[in-house]
DRENRONU-357080 format. One line per 4 residues: number of its first residue (from 1); for each residue x, y, z of N, C-alpha, C. Coordinates in pm, whole numbers, plus 32768, in hexadecimal, padded with zeros to 4 digits. Example, Ala and Ser with C-alpha at 12.3 -4.5 7.8 and 13.67 -1.06 7.14 Angstrom:
BEGIN
1 = 8527/7DC7/830C/84CE/7E3E/830C/8528/7EB6/830C; 8505/7F1F/82C4/8557/7F96/82CA/850A/8003/8313
***
This chain:
BEGIN
1 = 806C/7FAE/8010/8005/7FFE/7FE0/804B/809A/7FF6; 80B5/8058/8045/811C/80EE/8033/8161/8116/7FC0; 8148/809A/7F41/81A1/80F0/7ED2/8106/8130/7E8A; 8075/80F9/7E95/801F/8146/7E72/8025/81F7/7EBB
5 = 801D/8206/7F4B/8022/8255/7F62/8092/82D8/7F55; 8128/8285/7F3E/8169/8303/7F0B/8158/8314/7E81; 8125/82D7/7E19/80F5/82ED/7D8E/806A/8362/7DD1; 8025/836D/7E19/7FB6/83BC/7E14/8014/8441/7E1C
9 = 806C/8444/7E9C/80BA/84DF/7EB9/8108/84E1/7E49; 812E/84B4/7E17/8198/84DF/7D97/8140/8525/7D43; 80C4/84CB/7D1B/806D/851A/7C9B/8041/858E/7CF7; 803B/85B1/7D67/7FED/860B/7DB2/8039/8698/7DC0
13 = 80D4/866E/7DDD/8114/86DB/7DEB/8128/876C/7D88; 813D/874A/7CFC/8124/87A0/7CB1/80B5/87F8/7C9E; 8056/87CF/7CD3/7FD4/8822/7CCC/7FE5/8891/7D25; 8045/8875/7DAD/8071/88E2/7E0C/8096/895C/7DF1
17 = 80CB/8956/7DBD/811D/89D8/7D82/80A9/8A0F/7CF3; 8084/89C8/7C9E/800C/8A0A/7C5F/7FA8/8A43/7C9F; 7F54/89F9/7D04/7EFD/8A26/7D25/7EFF/8AB1/7D6A; 7F83/8ABC/7DBC/7F97/8B62/7E14/7FAD/8BAC/7D9D
21 = 8009/8B5C/7D3F/8028/8BE9/7CE8/7FB2/8C09/7C89; 7F4A/8BE1/7C64/7EB0/8C10/7C27/7E7F/8C5A/7C66; 7E87/8C2B/7D15/7E3E/8CA4/7D41/7E6D/8D30/7D86; 7EF5/8D1F/7D6D/7F2E/8D91/7DD1/7F67/8D76/7E4F
25 = 7FAC/8DF5/7E7F/7FD8/8DDE/7EE9/7F8B/8DDA/7F81; 7EF1/8DE8/7F7C/7EBE/8DC8/7FC4/7E80/8D2F/7FDB; 7EC6/8CE3/7F9D/7E87/8C67/7F92/7F2F/8BFC/7FA5; 7F14/8BC2/8024/7F6A/8B28/8048/7F11/8AA3/802E
29 = 7F7C/8A7A/7FF6/7F4F/89D5/7FD1/7F9E/899B/8044; 7F59/892A/808A/7FCC/88CB/80B1/7FB4/885F/809F; 8007/87C2/8097/7FF8/8768/8080/8003/8705/80F3; 7FAB/86B4/811E/7FE8/8674/81AA/7FFB/85CA/8175
33 = 804B/8597/81B1/807B/8502/81CC/8043/84F0/825B; 7F8F/84A2/825A/7FA0/8449/82FB/7FE7/83EB/8330; 8023/83B8/82E4/807C/8340/82F4/80DC/836A/834A; 80FF/83FC/834F/8166/8427/83E1/810E/847B/8420
37 = 80A3/8489/845B/8087/84E9/8493/80AF/858A/84EA; 8121/8581/8525/8186/85BC/8553/81CC/8616/84FA; 81C3/85F2/8480/8225/862D/8413/81F4/85FD/8381; 8149/863E/838D/8121/861C/8326/8106/867F/828F
41 = 8154/86E2/82C1/8160/874F/8233/81B6/8723/81EF; 81A5/86FD/8177/81FF/86CA/8122/8217/870C/8095; 81BD/8778/8076/81D4/87DF/8022/818B/885E/804F; 81A5/88B1/803B/817C/8940/8065/819B/89CE/8001
45 = 8129/8A09/7FCF/815A/8A89/7F7E/80F8/8ADA/7FA1; 8131/8B7F/7FB3/80E4/8BAA/7FF1/8110/8BD4/8099; 80DB/8C54/80E3/8111/8C78/8160/80A1/8C82/81B8; 801F/8C4E/819F/7FA1/8C85/81CF/7FA0/8C6A/8274
49 = 7FDA/8BEF/8288/7FEF/8BCF/832C/807E/8BAC/8346; 80C7/8BCB/8314/8158/8BB4/830B/8192/8B33/8324; 815F/8AF8/8328/8168/8A4B/8300/81E1/8A4C/828D; 823F/89C8/82C8/8292/8986/8272/829D/88F5/827A
53 = 82F4/88BF/822E/8301/882E/81F8/834F/8823/82A7; 82F5/8787/82BD/8336/8757/8341/82C6/8771/83B5; 8277/87EC/83A2/8221/87FD/8410/81AF/87B7/8415; 816D/87CE/8487/8118/874F/84C8/8094/876E/8486
57 = 8004/8753/8484/7F72/8753/844E/7F48/879B/849D; 7EF9/87F0/8491/7EB4/8845/84FF/7E20/880B/853E; 7DB6/8838/855A/7D6F/87EE/85C9/7D19/87E9/8569; 7CED/880C/84C4/7CA2/8805/8477/7CDF/8776/8449
61 = 7D50/8754/8418/7D9B/86DE/83F7/7D7C/866D/8458; 7D68/867B/84C2/7D58/8634/854A/7CD7/85F6/853B; 7C83/864A/8519/7BDF/8626/851E/7BC3/85DD/848D; 7C0B/85F9/8416/7C3C/85C1/83A0/7C3C/8510/83A2
65 = 7CB1/852B/8411/7D05/8497/8408/7C8C/8452/8461; 7C56/8480/84DC/7BE9/8446/8546/7B74/8417/84D9; 7B53/8430/8468/7AEC/83F5/842E/7B13/838C/839C; 7B98/838C/83B0/7BDF/8322/8369/7B7C/8314/8301
69 = 7B45/8278/82B3/7B1C/826F/8266/7A84/82D6/822C; 7A4C/82F4/8296/79D5/8340/829A/7A18/83F9/826B; 7A85/8411/8252/7AC1/848D/822F/7A6A/8494/81C8; 7A32/8523/81BA/7A2F/855C/8126/7A3D/85F6/80ED
73 = 7A29/861A/80A1/7A56/8696/8059/7A22/8714/80C5; 7A7D/8781/8110/7A2C/87CF/8150/7A49/884F/80DB; 79FF/889F/80BD/7A1A/890B/806A/79E8/89A7/80A7; 7A3A/8A03/8081/7A13/8A75/80AE/79E6/8AB1/8130
77 = 7A08/8A58/818C/79E9/8A7C/821A/7A50/8AFA/8252; 7A0C/8B31/82BF/7A30/8B96/82EC/7A8B/8B87/8362; 7B21/8BB9/839A/7B69/8B96/8403/7BA8/8C03/840C; 7BCC/8C15/8491/7C4A/8C8F/84AB/7CD0/8C6F/84E1
81 = 7D1A/8C86/849B/7DD9/8C8A/84D0/7DC5/8CB9/855D; 7E62/8C91/8593/7E54/8CE4/865C/7E69/8D4D/8637; 7E65/8DAA/85C5/7E94/8E2D/85AB/7DE8/8E78/859E; 7D9D/8E43/85A2/7D08/8E53/8588/7CFB/8E67/84F9
85 = 7D69/8E70/8477/7D2F/8E4F/8428/7CC8/8E0D/83EC; 7C6D/8E4D/8386/7C1C/8DC9/8352/7C3B/8D79/82F0; 7C00/8D0E/82F9/7C5A/8CB7/8275/7BE0/8C43/8223; 7BD1/8C45/8194/7B70/8BF0/8193/7BC6/8B72/814D
89 = 7BAD/8AF8/815D/7BEA/8A90/8156/7B83/8A1E/810A; 7BF6/89CE/80C9/7BC3/891F/80BA/7C0E/88D3/80BB; 7BD6/884C/80F8/7C2F/8816/80FA/7BEE/8789/80E0; 7C78/8742/805F/7C41/86DA/8040/7C6E/865E/804F
93 = 7C5F/85FE/8077/7C8D/8573/80B9/7CBF/853D/803C; 7D43/84FA/8058/7D4B/84A2/800F/7D5C/841C/8012; 7D5A/839D/7FD5/7D4B/82FB/7FD1/7D65/82E4/7F6F; 7DC6/825D/7FBE/7E1E/8205/7F45/7DB0/818D/7F15
97 = 7DBE/8162/7EB5/7D92/80FC/7E58/7D3C/80AE/7EAD; 7D44/8094/7F17/7CC5/803E/7F63/7C6F/8093/7F97; 7C86/810B/7FC5/7C33/8188/7FF6/7C5B/8197/807A; 7CFC/8174/80B7/7D28/8173/8133/7D28/8229/811C
101 = 7CF8/8274/8188/7D3E/830C/81AB/7DB1/8316/819A; 7E0A/8350/8179/7E93/834C/815F/7ED8/83E8/8175; 7E94/8455/8165/7E91/84EA/8155/7E27/8537/8148; 7E67/85CB/8126/7DFE/8637/8102/7E4E/86A8/80B4
105 = 7E07/86E5/8049/7E14/874E/7FF9/7DE5/87D4/8044; 7E1D/8824/8073/7DE1/8898/80C4/7DFC/8912/806F; 7D8C/895B/806D/7D97/89F1/8029/7D6B/8A40/8077; 7DBB/8A97/80B8/7D90/8B14/8120/7D9E/8B91/80BB
109 = 7D24/8C14/80CF/7D49/8C92/8085/7D1D/8CDB/810A; 7DA6/8D21/8106/7D7E/8D96/8176/7D0F/8E0C/8115; 7CB3/8E18/8166/7C56/8E94/814D/7C5F/8F05/8185; 7CD1/8F09/81DE/7CDC/8FA6/8200/7CC3/9020/8175
113 = 7D18/9027/810C/7D00/9073/80A0/7C71/907D/804F; 7C42/9005/8090/7BBB/901C/8022/7B4F/905D/809A; 7B67/9020/8118/7AFE/9098/81A7/7B3B/9115/8176; 7BCB/914A/8172/7BC6/91C5/8186/7B6A/9217/80E0
117 = 7B83/91D7/807B/7B71/91EE/8026/7AC5/9206/8003; 7A62/91A8/8051/79FC/91AC/804F/79B8/922E/80C1; 7A06/924F/813A/79EF/92AE/81A0/7A02/933F/8111; 7A62/9328/80C1/7A9F/93B0/8095/79EB/93C9/806A
121 = 79C0/936F/7FF1/793C/9383/7F9A/78FB/93B1/7FD6; 78E0/935F/8073/785B/934D/80B3/7844/93FE/80DD; 78BE/942C/8111/78BC/94CB/812C/78B4/9518/80A8; 78D6/94CB/8037/78B2/954E/7FB8/783F/953C/7F83
125 = 77DD/94C0/7FAE/7773/94CE/7F72/7717/94F2/8008; 775F/9512/8068/76EF/9523/80F6/76A0/94B0/810E; 76B8/945D/80F0/7699/93BD/8130/76CB/93A0/81AC; 7694/9363/8209/76CF/9343/8280/76EE/92BF/828B
129 = 776A/92B6/82C7/77D1/926D/82D5/778B/91C1/8304; 7773/9175/82B8/774E/90EF/82FE/7777/90BB/8376; 7737/906C/83D4/773C/9061/8449/77B3/8FF3/846C; 7804/8FF7/849E/7870/8F6F/8483/7837/8EEE/84EC
133 = 7852/8E9C/847B/77FF/8E27/84B7/7878/8DBE/8516; 784D/8D97/8574/78A6/8D50/85DC/7905/8CD8/8575; 797B/8CCD/857E/79D2/8C7E/8537/7A1F/8C52/8594; 7A2A/8BC3/8599/7A8C/8B63/85D7/7B19/8B87/85B4
137 = 7B87/8B88/862B/7BF4/8BA1/862A/7C3B/8B1F/85EB; 7CA8/8B1C/85CB/7D00/8A89/85B0/7D89/8AA8/8581; 7DD0/8A79/8602/7E72/8A56/8632/7E8D/8A1C/85B1; 7EF8/8A7E/855A/7F46/8A30/84CD/7FDA/8A38/84FD
141 = 7FE8/8A3F/8582/808A/8A0F/85BA/80C8/89ED/8593; 80C7/8980/8542/8124/8923/8524/8177/88AD/8589; 812B/88BB/862D/8168/888B/8653/80FB/8840/86CC; 80D9/87DC/8691/807F/8760/86E4/8042/878C/877D
145 = 80DF/8783/87D1/80CD/879C/885B/808E/8845/8883; 80A5/889D/881A/802E/892C/8838/7FCF/8912/8814; 7FA4/88CD/87AA/7F32/889A/876B/7EBE/886F/87DF; 7F1D/8822/883E/7EE2/87BA/8880/7E9C/882D/8909
149 = 7F0C/8895/8932/7EF8/88C4/8983/7E8A/895D/895B; 7E71/898A/88DA/7E1A/89C9/88A6/7D8D/899B/88BE; 7D94/890D/88AC/7CF9/88C6/88BD/7CD7/88CA/895D; 7D4D/88A1/8999/7D1F/8891/8A33/7D0C/8910/8A4F
153 = 7D38/899D/8A2A/7D39/8A0F/8A4F/7CAB/8A4C/8A31; 7C84/8A04/89CD/7BD4/8A44/89B1/7BA4/8A01/8A0C; 7BA7/898F/8A2D/7B67/893A/8AA5/7B5F/899A/8B0F; 7BC9/89B2/8B51/7C0B/8A11/8BC8/7B98/8AA8/8BAF
157 = 7BA5/8AE1/8B54/7B55/8B50/8B3E/7AB1/8B39/8B51; 7A98/8AB3/8AE7/7A23/8A95/8AFA/79A4/8A84/8BB7; 7A05/8A48/8BEF/7A18/8A37/8C72/7A06/8A95/8CFA; 7A80/8B0F/8CB5/7AD3/8B5B/8CEC/7B1A/8B2B/8D9D
161 = 7B49/8ACD/8D63/7BA8/8A75/8DBE/7BFD/8A37/8D7B; 7C7B/8A42/8DC0/7CFF/89E8/8D89/7CE5/896A/8D55; 7CF5/8921/8D1B/7CDA/8884/8CFB/7CF0/8824/8D6E; 7D67/883A/8DD1/7D80/87E2/8E42/7D19/87DD/8E8B
165 = 7CB4/8859/8E8D/7C7C/8869/8EF7/7BD5/883F/8EC8; 7BD8/8820/8E59/7B59/87F7/8E30/7B14/8774/8E91; 7AA1/877A/8EB1/7A46/8719/8EE0/7A69/86B0/8E5B; 7A24/8649/8E99/7A27/85B6/8E3F/79B1/85B8/8DEE
169 = 7969/860B/8DFC/78F5/85FB/8D83/7920/8676/8D0B; 7963/86CD/8D64/79AB/872E/8CFD/7A1C/86FE/8CAC; 7A84/86B1/8CF6/7AD4/8673/8CB8/7AAC/8604/8C4A; 7A15/85B6/8C65/7A0F/856A/8C05/79DA/85B1/8B64
173 = 79C0/8621/8B8A/797C/8662/8B37/7A05/86AA/8ACF; 7A5E/86B5/8B05/7AF4/86ED/8AE6/7B17/8672/8A8C; 7B38/85F4/8ACB/7B4D/856E/8A86/7B14/8539/8A17; 7A74/8560/8A2F/7A09/856B/8993/7A41/85A6/8927
177 = 7A6A/864C/892D/7A66/8683/88C0/7B02/8657/88B8; 7B6C/865A/88F5/7BE3/861A/88AB/7BD0/8591/886B; 7B93/8552/8894/7B6B/84B8/886E/7B65/84E4/87C7; 7AD5/8545/87C2/7A8F/854D/875F/7AD0/85AA/870A
181 = 7B37/85BA/8713/7BB0/8640/86DB/7C2F/85DD/8699; 7C37/8551/86D7/7CA5/8500/8692/7D03/84FB/86D3; 7D01/8556/8734/7D7F/8556/876A/7DAF/84DE/87A0; 7D73/845F/87DC/7DA5/83F8/87FE/7DCC/83A2/8786
185 = 7DDF/83D5/871D/7DF0/836B/8696/7E9A/8383/86AA; 7EDC/83ED/8700/7F54/83DC/86BB/7FA0/83A6/8749; 802F/8363/870F/8060/8348/8774/80AE/83A3/87F0; 80A3/8364/8856/80EA/83CA/88E6/804E/841D/8917
189 = 7FF8/8403/88D8/7F77/846A/8904/7F58/8458/8983; 7F24/83D4/89B5/7EE0/83CA/8A3B/7F49/83F8/8AAE; 7FC2/83F4/8AA1/8039/8434/8AF6/803F/84CA/8AE0; 8028/84F5/8AA2/801A/858A/8A8E/7FBC/85BB/8AD2
193 = 7F56/8583/8AB1/7EA3/85BD/8AE2/7EB4/85AD/8B64; 7F03/8532/8BB6/7EE0/84F8/8C1F/7F2E/856F/8C51; 7FAC/85A6/8C51/8007/85EE/8C7C/7FC5/8671/8C9A; 7F87/86A1/8C45/7F45/871B/8C4D/7ECE/8748/8C79
197 = 7E92/86C8/8C99/7DF0/86C6/8CEF/7E2E/86B8/8D9B; 7EA9/8663/8D99/7EC7/8647/8DF6/7EB5/85E4/8E62; 7E87/85A4/8DE2/7E4C/84F2/8E1E/7EB0/847C/8DDD; 7EC8/8401/8E2C/7EF8/83A1/8DDC/7EDB/839A/8D6B
201 = 7F35/8323/8D32/7F01/82EF/8C96/7E8F/8292/8CA4; 7E8C/8250/8D34/7E3B/81F2/8D69/7DB4/8234/8D6E; 7DA6/827D/8DB7/7D24/82DC/8DB8/7CF6/8325/8D28; 7D3E/8349/8CDA/7D10/837A/8C38/7CD1/8316/8BF5
205 = 7D05/82A0/8BFC/7CFD/8217/8BE2/7C40/8201/8BFF; 7C4F/820D/8C62/7BC0/81F1/8CA9/7B47/822E/8C66; 7B8B/82CD/8C6C/7B5C/8331/8C4E/7B08/8318/8BC1; 7B5C/8301/8B64/7B5D/82B9/8AD7/7B13/8235/8AC7
209 = 7B0C/81FB/8B25/7AA8/8173/8AF5/7A28/81CB/8B23; 7A01/8220/8B5C/7994/8250/8B96/7963/828B/8B33; 79BC/82D7/8B07/7963/834A/8AA1/792E/82CE/8A22; 79BB/827D/89E6/7996/820C/898A/791F/81A0/8993
213 = 78E3/8192/8A3E/78AF/814C/8A57/77E3/81C8/8A25; 780A/821B/8A78/7795/8291/8A50/778A/8288/89A3; 77BB/8296/8979/77BA/82BB/88CF/7774/8228/88A4; 778E/81AC/88B4/7767/813D/888C/76B9/8135/88C6
217 = 76A9/8191/8926/7632/8172/8952/75C1/8199/88F3; 7568/8172/88E7/74EB/81A0/8894/7499/8210/88B4
***
């Protein structure tokens, strides 16, 4: 199967530069090889998120990886970079000849210039600016530990307490969200999460068993 996957990436790599060049400097194209999640970026053109070859997948990639064979195209969704810029993104999962998920081609477009132009035109035409819709943020750091920290910090903000101080019910909610995001598909993730939550790996595995049991109940 490795040979098939290698052939897919060899065929996709030339597209990365071509797509980015077609849409200009506001566009970034990233090719991910999910066989090595911690160094999944194998080709990149453009600098919208500042990533480079050898960087890890983002939390979006984790979600796609968790979907496995059910992963499907996600076209034109909005997210925010860590610095607040609005991005329009497309994620196209890649499969080998047997249908196994092996990676993804991701297109990220920085909407900053378009938003500024829209604001100028609205002022000139006397139109009120559109209300800004809430858009989720995405950590594109290229470091899986930082991505994991971002996911946990989001839960901390939601509960207004540090992760280590969460009650069991709240901790189970956090473990459920991390499970749904695909974090536990990564090597070493349970140890990282347990340390951040201030519990033993055995305690975390017990939480995961509870989460999975709840998911299986009708």
